N, C-alpha and C positions, 0 to 999 in steps of 0.2 A: 573913136568911135567905132564901137564892134555893127557888125552889118546882124542882119535876121538871117534866122536860119531859113535857109532855100529849098522847100520841098525838092524827094531825090529822085522822084519819076513827072516827066515834065505834062504828064496829061492833070497833076494836078495846082491851081493855080496859088494856091501861098499850105504855109504853113499855118495850123491851127493847136498852139500843142495839147495837149493834154495830159495827166500830172500818172495816169493810170497805167504806167509800165513796171519795165524787172530786165533784171538779167535773163536771157536766154537760157535754160539749163544742158547741162555738161556739152557745152560748146556748140548747140544745134545751131545750124543755119534754117531757113527757110528752105521747104521743098513741097508748099502744099500753099492755093491758098482757096480760102472760103469765104463762102461769098456771104450776106445776112439780108433781111429787111428792117431796117429800125423801127415796124412796128409799132409808132405812134403817129395820132396824128398833125405833129405839129415842126416840121423839122428844123425847125430855131431848141425847138425842148428837147428833140432829140441827137442835137450836136454834142449843147448843151449835157446833156446825162452824161454824155462819153466821157467831156472833161469835168464833170466832180469829183475831186477825190471820196466823197460819198457812196457813189456808185459802184467805184471800183467795176468796174468795165470801160472799156476801150477797144479804138480798133486804128489802124494802120491811114485807111481811106474814108473818106467820108463823101457822096458823091450824088449831088441835088438833083433836082427832076429835072432841074435847066439843063445838067449836063456840068455842072459847076463841081470839082471836084478840093478838096486838103487835105491835108499828108495831117495827119492829128501824132501821131510815134512812128520817130524814129524804124525803120526796114529793118535792123539786128536788134531791137530790141522785142523786147514778146508782149506781146499788148495781149488784154485779158479780155476778149470774144469766144472762145468755146465752150469754155465750161465744161460741163464732164463733159466728155464725148469720149469718142476710140473713132479710128479706121486701121485696117491693116495687122500690124505688131506696132501704132501709135496708141497711146495711152495720154500725155500731152501732146495736146496741140496747138497750145500755144504753144511753148516751144519750137514747135519745125513749120510754123504756118501765117501767114501773111491773109490777115483779116479787113472785111470791105467792109462797109457797112454805106449801102444803099437805104434814101431814104426816100419810105412807102409804110403807107398803112397799116398793111399786112391781109390779114382773115378780121378781124377784130376790124379794119376797116374797110370791107368791102370788098378787098383785092381786087382792086382798079389797072390797068391798065397798065406795064410800067413804059415814060413815054420816050419818044424814038431817041430825042436827044439827051437822055440820062443812060440809053443803056448805048450806045455810040460810043458814051466816054466813058464807059462802064468797060465796055469790051478794049478799046486802048488803054485803060489802066492795066487788064488782064493781058493782054500777051505785051506790054512794057515790062510789069513783074514778071510773066514765062521768061520770054525769052533771061532777062541780065539775074535771073537767078533758077536760068534750066529748070523752071518749074514742070514735071510729063503732063500731058494732056486730060492723065485719067490721074491727078493728084487736083481736082478744079471740082470744087465738089460747095455743094447750100451745106447752109448747118445742118437743118432731116438729116441728111446724109449721116449725118458723122456722129445725133445725137437725135434718131430716130423715140427715141422712148417721152422727147418735154419738145420737141422744136417742127416746125410745119416751113420755114422763110429758106429761101425764098420765095417760099408755094410753086404752084402749079401751073402758073400763067407765066413764071420769066422764061428767057427765052429762048432757052440753054442752045438749040438747034440755030439759031442766030449765031449767037455769039463759038459754033463749033463752023459756021459759015465763015469765021471773019478768021479760024483759025488759033480759036478759043475753045480747048479743054475738051473733053473727049463723047460722043455719043455714034446714035446709031437708030435710023430709022425706025417707031414701033410696028413688031410683026400687026398684024387687024388682027384689032376686038373678034373677028367671028372667023377664028380659028378652031382646025380640029384639035380636043385632042381633051387629055385628063387636068384637073383644077385640081387644086392642093386648098384649105381654106382650115382659120382657126376647129380644133379637135381631133381630125386626121393626124396616124399615126404611120408612124412604117419605114419601110425605106429607100421609096421615095421622098417624102420624106426629108431623112437626112441628107438624100444628094440634094437637094433642094437647097438646105439649111448650107451643105458644102460650097456649091454655087455662091451666092451670096457673099459664104467669107470669103473666097480664093479673092470673087472685086474686089475685097474691105470690106464691108458691112460687118458690125459687129455682131454676130447671126453667131453662138451656139448649138452644137453640134449635135442634138439630142435624140432627133426622130422624133418627135412632136409639135406638131405644130399650134405653138399657144400663143398667149398675148404678145409676148414680146417679138416673135416672129413676125403677128398680124401687121405693129408696127414699120416691122423690117422691110417687111412687102409695101408698106403704105408707104415707107418711103421713094422706099427703087421705085416705082407708080410715081408720083410723086413730082420726079425728077426726067424718068425718062422714056415712062409711059404715064402721061397726062389726061389724056383721054378717059380715061375710067380709073378713082383711085377709091380700093373698097379690100385692099387687103388683103383679097384673093388671088390667091401666085393659077389662077389663070394662063392655057395656052398662048396667048400674048406676053401675056409675062414672063414668062419660063422663057421663052424664044427670044422677045429684046435679049436676056440678059446671059441666055445661050452668043447669041450675037455679038453683043460687046463685049464679053471673054474673051471669041475667038477674033474683034478686029481691034486687040491690047496691044496699044502699041510696046514697042520696047524699051528698053531701057535708056535714060541719059546718058550719050558719053561721051 
């Protein structure tokens, strides 16, 4: 008699298999961790959707509000969670990432706080995955970071600072909102805008360097604020946003050895 498959992470209670996965392209192994919220009001329906062949979506791990975690897709397989997305030089993020779906109603459900038990489980799961796959802190990202034109999850109330304090992800304290300096917004043009675009692209955002603060740049700045400066999310590159970005780049950890 064959035994049931066991989860690869000790944080997961069991395997709840999804058929929605394939081979990672070009022999890639995961070097990125992407966090999502399900954005559905009923957690069980979200889980079933991720395991429904019709949906053509999936993830590697699913975490309930009470901290109960399941593995849906083997870590070495390519789950279908990132969609059209990009980060740094990568365009096929499904082939280089592990996806974690956090059961949460999302913005449409009022963006309630994440329960402590859930965040504790997500933190432990992320720490385990980052250690085993040697995922760099600055490659632990939200879906909104890699798809700023269409995604908002895991949302501005996701406690990235709490994860960082536990050894997961890259984070700096946001610069004060009332700082002095120039700000940029949609419609602005010129060399300073081009320099800011270069900084966003250097960190990893899919930001073309055009010198024009257009709708695309506004969405990228909004995504950056949602993750790293959630006190005010307006798509305006104010001094706080720019300084926080500079501090992130300056404090970026070196490559994994």
